[in-house]
C-alpha positions in Angstrom: 0.4 -24.7 21.6 -1.9 -22.1 21.1 1.0 -19.6 22.1 3.1 -20.9 19.0 0.1 -20.5 16.5 -0.6 -17.3 17.7 2.3 -16.9 17.0 2.8 -17.3 13.5 -0.6 -15.6 12.8 0.9 -12.4 14.6 3.9 -13.0 12.3 1.9 -13.2 9.0 -0.3 -10.2 10.4 2.8 -8.2 10.5 4.2 -9.2 7.3 0.3 -8.0 5.5 0.8 -5.0 7.1 4.1 -4.7 5.5 2.6 -5.4 1.8 -0.3 -3.2 2.7 2.1 -0.1 3.7 3.9 -0.7 0.2 0.4 -1.1 -1.5 1.3 -4.9 -2.8 -2.4 -6.3 -2.7 -1.9 -9.6 -3.9 0.9 -10.2 -1.2 -1.4 -8.6 1.8 -4.2 -11.1 0.9 -1.6 -14.2 0.3 0.0 -13.2 4.0 -3.4 -12.8 5.6 -4.3 -16.4 4.3 -1.1 -18.1 5.1 -2.4 -18.9 9.1 -5.5 -20.5 7.7 -3.5 -23.3 6.3 -2.4 -24.6 10.0 -6.3 -25.6 9.8 -5.6 -28.4 7.7 -4.2 -31.0 9.6 -1.2 -32.3 7.3 2.2 -32.6 7.8 3.0 -30.9 4.7 0.9 -27.4 5.7 3.4 -27.1 8.8 6.2 -28.1 7.0 5.1 -25.3 4.5 4.4 -22.8 7.3 7.6 -23.2 8.6 9.6 -22.6 5.3 7.0 -19.3 4.7 8.1 -18.1 7.8 11.8 -18.6 7.5 11.2 -16.6 3.6 9.2 -13.9 5.6 12.0 -12.8 7.7 14.6 -13.0 4.8 11.8 -10.5 3.1 12.3 -8.9 6.5 15.8 -8.4 6.6 15.6 -7.5 2.4 13.1 -4.3 3.7 15.6 -3.8 6.6 18.5 -3.0 3.9 16.0 -1.5 1.7 14.9 1.0 4.4 18.6 1.7 6.3 20.1 3.1 2.5 16.9 5.5 2.5 17.5 7.0 5.3 21.3 7.1 5.2 20.6 9.0 1.9 18.7 11.2 3.5 20.4 11.9 6.2 18.0 10.6 8.8 18.4 8.5 12.0 18.0 4.5 11.1 19.0 3.2 14.1 15.5 2.5 16.0 14.3 1.7 12.2 16.5 -1.2 12.1 16.2 -2.5 15.9 12.5 -2.8 15.0 12.4 -4.9 11.7 15.3 -6.7 13.0 13.0 -7.8 16.0 9.8 -8.4 13.7 12.3 -10.2 11.4 14.0 -12.6 14.7 10.1 -13.0 15.6 9.1 -14.5 12.6 11.6 -16.9 12.7 11.5 -17.6 15.5 7.8 -18.4 15.7 8.1 -20.6 12.6 10.9 -22.3 14.4 8.5 -23.3 17.3 6.4 -25.1 14.8 8.8 -27.9 14.4 8.1 -29.2 18.2 6.7 -32.3 19.4 4.2 -30.9 20.6 2.7 -29.6 17.2 3.4 -32.2 15.5 1.7 -34.6 16.9 -1.0 -32.9 16.1 0.0 -32.4 12.5 0.3 -36.1 11.0 
């Protein structure tokens, strides 16, 4: 159970770093605060964090598209960038999906 929660926290920490890099302070702070919602032991919080994880994954793929387009325009390599951001996006989606387990659901009534 702890590993699943840590995965969610790491996912949103990476998202906060991403928002910090693009100078979006409000979304950075919001991304840092989202994992703290797990301290509220309500089922609605668990569902909200799952949905936010899926949206975060979509945001990573959206950023990936923009970064790849920039790299193509600059005529520089973009393959490694695509692989790294895709892995982060998939990790984020998986971290949200793993909150759907029976172990976690028993803790959040």
